[in-house]
Each structure stands twice: as C-alpha cells, then as structure tokens.
C-alpha positions, -999 to 999 in steps of 0.1 A, spaced: 705 666 -300 727 651 -321 712 616 -318 706 605 -355 670 605 -363 656 566 -361 634 572 -389 666 574 -414 688 549 -408 724 556 -407 746 534 -428 782 550 -422 781 569 -390 813 580 -392 805 604 -423 783 635 -421 746 631 -428 726 654 -448 688 657 -440 673 671 -471 647 675 -500 659 691 -534 645 722 -531 663 753 -537 673 760 -500 683 717 -500 698 720 -531 725 741 -520 738 716 -497 740 690 -516 757 709 -546 781 721 -519 792 689 -506 792 673 -542 817 705 -552 836 697 -521 839 658 -521 831 658 -487 820 621 -478 779 621 -470 751 602 -465 715 620 -474 686 606 -464 653 625 -480 628 648 -456 600 646 -478 582 681 -470 552 674 -492 545 645 -465 551 663 -436 582 645 -425 598 679 -412 573 675 -384 587 641 -371 593 639 -335 629 629 -344 637 655 -365 625 679 -347 652 673 -322 674 682 -346 657 710 -366 636 726 -343 626 751 -368 612 721 -389 625 731 -425 651 715 -441 682 710 -444 696 700 -415 734 681 -413 751 660 -381 789 658 -384 801 633 -362 841 648 -365 829 685 -360 851 710 -343 874 695 -321 865 663 -333 831 666 -314 796 658 -334 776 692 -344 741 692 -354 734 723 -377 703 736 -391 698 770 -416 713 765 -450 738 796 -452 752 787 -418 758 750 -431 776 766 -465 800 785 -443 802 756 -416 812 732 -446 833 760 -465 853 759 -434 856 723 -430 866 719 -465 888 747 -467 866 752 -501 845 782 -518 852 806 -493 884 832 -499 909 834 -470 916 867 -478 896 888 -452 879 915 -476 869 891 -500 857 865 -475 834 889 -458 823 903 -490 813 868 -501 798 863 -467 772 898 -475 761 878 -507 747 848 -486 730 869 -461 715 889 -493 704 854 -504 688 843 -473 675 878 -463 662 885 -501 663 863 -526 651 832 -511 621 847 -491 612 872 -522 615 847 -549 594 818 -527 566 846 -520 566 854 -559 563 812 -563 535 808 -537 515 835 -548 522 832 -588 522 796 -591 506 782 -562 480 806 -547 469 818 -579 429 806 -578 433 814 -535 434 850 -535 405 874 -547 430 898 -561 464 906 -575 479 922 -548 502 893 -536 514 885 -570 521 925 -580 537 927 -547 565 896 -550 565 903 -587 578 941 -581 600 927 -554 616 898 -571 625 919 -605 639 941 -579 664 917 -567 670 907 -601 682 940 -612 707 940 -581 724 906 -594 722 915 -631 741 946 -621 768 923 -599 770 896 -628 774 920 -659 812 923 -660 820 887 -641 808 852 -641 803 846 -605 794 864 -579 826 867 -566 844 875 -597 864 846 -616 860 822 -583 830 804 -575 820 806 -538 796 799 -515 777 827 -527 772 809 -556 758 779 -540 734 805 -523 721 820 -551 724 797 -576 695 774 -569 673 801 -562 675 815 -600 671 779 -610 637 781 -594 622 806 -616 620 777 -644 601 754 -617 578 788 -605 571 790 -646 576 824 -639 601 839 -668 573 858 -684 557 873 -655 595 882 -645 609 897 -678 640 875 -674 648 886 -710 656 919 -691 683 901 -668 703 881 -694 734 879 -671 712 866 -643 699 840 -664 732 829 -682 746 827 -645 721 804 -638 727 778 -669 763 784 -663 761 774 -627 742 744 -639 764 734 -661 790 726 -634 790 683 -629 789 692 -593 759 712 -597 741 686 -618 749 660 -590 744 677 -559 711 693 -575 696 656 -574 709 648 -539 672 638 -517 652 644 -548 616 627 -547 
C-alpha cells in the first residue's frame, strides 16, 4: 500500500516523501537525499512518542521502524513504498545515478559494506549504546556491556583496517557504504562511549567520521527530521 499516511499531510505529492527521525538509521537517508539533490519532503516520525505504531504508518512500514519512503515516480513511473535504510540507499543510488559505482566489481564491493553495516555495525553499536548508556541501571551484572563493548571494538578494528590507507570505505570515492556507516560512527558521541570503547585506538575510524560530517550535504542531511 502506498497511500500517503494521513497523519502527515503531503504538500507536494509529486516528490519523494521521507518518513524518518534523525537517528543513525534515519540520518542515512536524509544524508543521501541531501547529497544527491533529489527533491523530497520530510515527515518526522517521532519514535519516542510511538509514532511508528500509527495504523497508517504500519501500512507503509509493517516493521514499525524508521526510515521509510514513498516515491511517486518509481520504476516504470509507478509509485513505490520502501522500508529498510540499506535498501533505500541502494534504491536512491540507482534512481540518482550517484554514490554506487557502475563498475560491477566495485559495485559489489560497495554493497558488501552496506550489508556489513546492516548486519554488524548498526545492531552491535546499537546494543552497545543500549546497555552502556540506557540500561546501565537496569541490569544486575555487566554481561551486556562487556559483550557488546567487545563486539563493537571488534567491528571498529575491521573498519580501522579498511580505512588505514584510504579516506572512504571505497578508497577515494564516497559511496552509499559511507552513508550507511558514517552515522553509526557518529553515534559513539551520542552514546558517550569513547572512553569505554577506547576509540583512541581507532584513529582512522574517528578521523573518518569527522571527515564525513564535514561534508555540507551530510551536515544538512543529519538534521532532517530532527526533534
């Protein structure tokens, strides 16, 4: 179903509609839209107020997560509704012809890092943040913090090795792999986790995150749907 959710009025139904909040996953798509220059409207789905459980929104995203999009000008000129930030990044890259290499080998290499983010970076960093910052007084032992600190540091080391001799995940070229990973590196600030994770040991990753957020498009996109 791709009807527009009634709770969030649409001003221009001919442009892409973004339903999101400026979490790490939400920032991915806001950043991608700003970087590509595709016209869009943004609608705040405030997950702190349970907006994601709105009946109309569930027709758009049955997984009750953000972000989601509706593109009235999808493949073959048909409307398309999409959920899952990694899939949305891939869709927007193909729609705009930007940030996904045309060369098949580099294209697949880029996509593997998008999947790496979706399968490892986001889930593990998110669990680290949950147990370290939000559930610190809700557990009787340190098992959760210890487990997800160790796994987050393992992933940081994977990224550190990748970024030792290149500015971006795909060398000198910014891609959707960076749109996917950059916001989660930034999330360490929000989680106040630098000391716990000993991020001084991952200098290339931290420098990468700062370099990513120095981009004007990233700065603008990271504020889309901000509360």
